[in-house]
C-alpha positions in Angstrom: 0.0 0.0 0.0 1.3 3.5 -0.7 2.8 5.4 2.2 1.1 8.7 1.5 -2.3 9.5 3.0 -5.4 8.7 1.0 -7.5 11.5 -0.4 -10.6 9.7 0.5 -11.5 6.3 2.0 -14.8 4.5 1.7 -15.5 1.8 4.3 -18.0 -1.1 4.3 -17.4 -3.2 7.3 -13.7 -4.3 7.3 -13.4 -3.5 3.6 -11.8 -0.2 2.6 -11.5 1.4 -0.8 -9.0 4.2 -0.5 -8.2 6.8 -3.2 -4.7 8.0 -3.6 -3.6 10.9 -5.7 -0.3 10.8 -7.6 0.8 13.7 -9.8 3.1 13.7 -12.8 4.4 16.6 -14.9 3.4 17.0 -18.5 4.3 20.1 -20.5 5.0 22.0 -17.3 1.6 21.1 -15.8 0.9 18.9 -12.8 -1.6 16.2 -13.8 -3.3 14.3 -10.9 -3.8 10.6 -11.3 -6.2 8.9 -8.8 -6.0 5.2 -8.0 -8.0 3.0 -5.8 -6.5 0.6 -3.3 -8.8 -2.1 -1.9 -8.0 -3.8 1.3 -9.6 -5.8 4.2 -8.5 -4.7 7.7 -8.3 -7.2 10.5 -6.5 -7.9 13.8 -4.2 -10.8 14.1 -4.1 -13.1 17.1 -1.9 -10.6 18.9 -4.3 -7.7 18.3 -2.1 -6.0 15.7 -3.9 -4.4 12.7 -3.2 -6.1 9.4 -4.3 -5.6 5.8 -5.2 -8.2 3.2 -6.2 -8.1 -0.4 -8.0 -11.5 -0.1 -11.7 -11.3 0.2 -14.1 -13.9 1.8 -17.6 -14.5 0.4 -19.1 -12.2 3.0 -16.7 -9.4 2.1 -17.4 -9.4 -1.6 -20.7 -7.4 -1.3 -18.9 -4.9 1.0 -16.1 -4.6 -1.5 -18.7 -3.9 -4.2 -20.3 -1.2 -2.1 -16.9 0.5 -1.2 -15.7 0.3 -4.8 -19.0 1.7 -6.1 -18.7 4.7 -3.8 -15.0 5.2 -4.9 -16.1 5.0 -8.5 -18.8 7.7 -8.0 -16.2 9.9 -6.2 -13.8 9.5 -9.1 -16.5 10.4 -11.6 -17.2 13.6 -9.7 -14.1 14.6 -7.7 -14.2 17.6 -5.5 -12.9 20.9 -6.9 -9.4 21.8 -5.9 -9.2 23.7 -2.7 -9.3 27.4 -3.1 -7.9 29.6 -0.3 -10.7 31.6 1.5 -11.2 35.1 0.3 -10.5 38.0 2.7 -13.4 39.0 4.9 -15.4 41.9 3.7 -16.5 44.5 6.3 -20.2 44.9 5.6 -20.7 47.3 8.5 -19.5 50.2 6.4 -22.5 49.8 4.1 -25.1 50.2 6.9 -24.8 54.0 7.1 -27.3 54.5 4.3 -30.5 56.4 5.0 -33.3 53.8 4.6 -36.2 56.1 5.7 -37.2 56.7 2.0 -37.6 52.9 1.3 -41.1 51.6 1.2 -41.9 48.2 2.6 
């Protein structure tokens, strides 16, 4: 499994479909490539968390659910994060004379 943090993880029981973003350069532009990693999380006999890519019969429907959610996310990924715009001080606009307005 990649060592970077997933962009998004979809869980169904012990099954996880995690989306990782890798970027590469093409013509001076960064191009994001998203990939899905499917895994089953479990604890071994010592209580240590482990991962497996093998699925039991009962895990197959959960994998389908997690993969379907990942697929929908990949079809409609969120827009890139935009830094918040500076706050506008609206109090300066409240000095208008509103006595002539009719309700």
